[in-house]
Structures are given as structure tokens and as C-alpha cells.
C-alpha positions in Angstrom: 118.4 110.5 86.9 120.4 108.6 84.3 119.4 111.0 81.5 120.5 113.9 83.6 123.9 112.5 84.4 124.6 111.4 80.8 123.2 114.5 79.1 125.4 116.9 77.2 126.6 120.0 79.0 124.6 122.1 76.6 121.3 120.2 77.3 118.5 122.2 79.0 116.1 120.8 81.5 113.4 121.3 78.9 115.3 118.9 76.6 115.4 116.2 79.4 112.0 116.4 81.0 109.2 114.0 80.4 105.9 115.4 79.2 103.3 115.4 80.4 104.6 115.6 84.0 103.4 112.7 86.2 102.4 114.0 89.6 100.2 113.0 92.5 97.6 115.3 93.9 97.8 116.2 97.6 94.5 114.4 98.4 95.3 111.2 96.5 94.8 108.1 98.6 97.5 105.4 99.2 95.9 103.1 96.6 96.0 105.8 94.0 99.7 106.4 94.6 100.4 102.7 94.4 98.7 102.6 91.0 100.8 105.5 89.8 104.0 103.8 91.0 103.0 100.5 89.3 102.1 102.2 86.0 105.2 104.4 85.7 107.8 102.5 87.6 109.2 105.7 89.2 111.1 105.7 92.5 109.4 108.9 93.7 106.6 111.2 92.6 106.1 114.9 93.1 103.0 115.9 95.1 101.3 119.0 93.9 98.3 121.1 95.0 95.3 122.1 92.8 97.4 124.9 91.2 100.3 122.5 90.4 102.6 124.0 93.0 105.1 121.5 94.3 104.4 120.5 97.9 106.9 117.7 98.2 107.7 114.2 97.0 106.6 110.7 98.0 108.9 107.7 97.7 108.0 104.3 96.3 109.3 102.4 99.4 107.1 104.5 101.8 103.9 103.6 99.9 104.8 99.9 99.5 105.9 99.6 103.1 102.4 100.9 104.2 100.6 98.5 101.8 102.6 95.5 103.0 102.0 96.3 106.7 98.3 96.8 106.0 98.1 93.5 104.1 99.5 91.6 107.1 97.0 92.8 109.6 
């Protein structure tokens, strides 16, 4: 987000994007998502299907909240 806000007006999205794109698969388990968040330190990740179509996003706090709740029980 910071890069987007501070980018020059002439910058394209292609100039700003990270490659390769980090995304979660629609059938990834909660532990898989937690590993992705831990590895990349993102606040949210896109969720894609097997053809890389965007299905939505998952937020870091939603995954961590579920892990904390599960650890307490």
C-alpha cells in the first residue's frame, strides 16, 4: 500500500507489483495460510482458484484469531 501511495503519477501497476504473485489456493488449510502469512508478513492474501481467478481475500487477523481460539481449547 505504501508503494502505491508514494508512487509517481506516471507509474503503472506493472511497475509496482511484486512478482511472482503470492496467493493462496481455495482449498488451502488454515495452517497453510498461517505459514504464508508468517513467511511474507502480508496483512491479507488473495485467494485464487485452479485457473488463478481471484475469488476473494483472507485477512491475517482472521487466520490468527482462529489459531488462537483453537490453541486455547
